[in-house]
C-alpha positions, -999 to 999 in steps of 0.1 A, spaced: 79 753 -627 78 730 -657 60 699 -661 92 680 -659 103 695 -629 69 687 -613 71 652 -624 107 649 -610 96 662 -577 65 637 -575 89 610 -585 112 618 -556 82 619 -532 71 585 -544 106 571 -540 108 582 -505 70 571 -497 78 537 -512 109 533 -489 132 526 -519 168 525 -512 200 526 -532 202 494 -556 166 491 -556 146 487 -588 119 512 -598 86 500 -611 83 497 -650 77 531 -668 41 521 -675 36 517 -640 52 549 -630 36 570 -655 0 559 -642 11 566 -605 24 600 -614 -2 608 -636 21 616 -667 29 605 -701 59 581 -706 78 608 -725 74 631 -696 85 606 -671 115 597 -693 126 634 -693 123 634 -654 143 601 -652 170 615 -675 172 645 -651 178 624 -620 203 602 -640 224 633 -648 224 641 -612 236 604 -602 204 598 -585 195 568 -605 208 546 -636 191 529 -662 201 495 -677 187 486 -710 165 459 -710 166 453 -671 152 487 -658 158 517 -636 178 515 -604 185 540 -575 218 554 -572 250 559 -591 259 535 -620 277 504 -608 313 506 -621 316 469 -634 306 464 -671 321 436 -688 319 452 -725 334 485 -712 361 466 -690 371 444 -722 376 477 -742 400 489 -716 418 458 -709 424 457 -747 440 491 -746 417 511 -767 428 548 -770 407 579 -763 409 587 -800 398 550 -812 366 556 -790 359 588 -810 364 569 -842 339 541 -830 315 570 -821 320 585 -857 310 553 -871 277 547 -848 263 582 -840 257 597 -875 234 571 -883 218 576 -849 211 612 -858 197 603 -893 173 581 -876 165 607 -850 154 630 -879 128 604 -889 116 594 -857 119 624 -831 87 638 -817 82 674 -810 83 667 -772 117 650 -779 133 676 -801 121 703 -771 141 680 -745 172 680 -768 168 718 -771 165 720 -733 199 701 -727 216 724 -753 203 754 -733 217 740 -703 249 732 -718 254 769 -728 250 778 -692 277 753 -680 306 767 -662 325 736 -650 343 707 -671 319 682 -652 287 699 -659 297 702 -695 305 667 -697 272 655 -681 250 675 -702 270 663 -735 265 628 -724 227 634 -718 224 650 -752 240 620 -770 219 597 -750 188 616 -756 195 613 -792 198 575 -789 165 572 -769 148 589 -800 157 555 -821 139 533 -795 165 508 -803 179 491 -773 211 479 -789 221 514 -800 213 527 -765 231 501 -749 264 508 -771 262 545 -763 257 537 -725 288 516 -726 310 540 -745 300 567 -723 311 545 -692 344 542 -711 347 579 -713 346 579 -674 378 560 -671 409 575 -660 427 574 -692 400 591 -710 395 617 -681 434 627 -684 428 632 -722 397 652 -716 416 673 -690 443 682 -714 417 693 -742 398 713 -716 430 729 -704 440 736 -739 408 751 -753 392 765 -721 358 753 -707 340 784 -722 355 776 -757 348 741 -756 311 746 -743 305 770 -770 314 750 -798 300 718 -783 262 736 -780 265 752 -814 272 719 -831 245 701 -810 221 727 -822 231 723 -858 222 687 -854 188 692 -838 180 718 -862 184 691 -890 164 667 -870 137 691 -865 132 697 -902 133 656 -908 167 660 -927 184 627 -921 213 632 -942 220 667 -929 218 655 -895 242 626 -901 266 650 -918 262 676 -887 269 650 -863 299 636 -881 313 670 -884 309 675 -845 325 644 -836 354 649 -862 359 684 -844 362 668 -809 385 642 -825 408 668 -840 407 692 -806 417 658 -786 447 653 -811 456 689 -806 458 696 -843 446 731 -840 421 756 -827 384 745 -829 366 765 -856 
C-alpha cells in the first residue's frame, strides 16, 4: 500500500470518527496534515483521489466539503445561459492551459510530477468513458494546483463543471463513439506524458507547446475533422 493510500484510508477513518456528514466542511489542510501525520502535499494527493471518486469537493478560497460538488455555480451557469458551444470551451482552454503548463515547468516539485505521472498511468488503464474523463479532469486540475494560483484553479474548476453539462456530454459521446474509448485514452495519455516530460525537464516553452498541441488535437477530434494522430 502506498503512502497516499494509507493517508486516504486514515482520512476516511477520521471523517467517520469525527461524525462528519455530507455537506460538512473538513478542517483546514494544515490541521488535517497534523492530525494524519503527513505532509500537506501527500494530503492533497489523498484529497484529489477522494474528489475523483465523488466523495468530496474543493472550493477555492472556501475549503473542502464532503459529498459530490453542488450543481449550482454562477460562472458556469452564466456560460451555459449565454450559449457557449463545446468548441468555444476548448478554445478557452487553449488560451489558458498552455500558460499553466509553462508555469508548472518552473514550479513543480518531484512529488507533484510523480502524482501527475500516477494519473497518466491510471489513465492508460481506463476502460470506460467515465473513468477516462475523471482522470483527464484530475490531470488538468493537478497541473493547475502546481501553480498555486487560486484564480487559475478556480477557472479550470468552472470549465470542468461546464464539461459535465448535458450539451458537452452529447458532444463527448459522439467523439468517443467515433474514435473508440481505447484510441481516445491512448492519445490522451501519450500527450499528457509529453507535457509532463517537458515539465520534469523545466522546459516551460516546450510544455506550453505540448499542452497547446494536446488541446488542439481534442478540438479537431470534436470537430470530426479526421483521425487522431
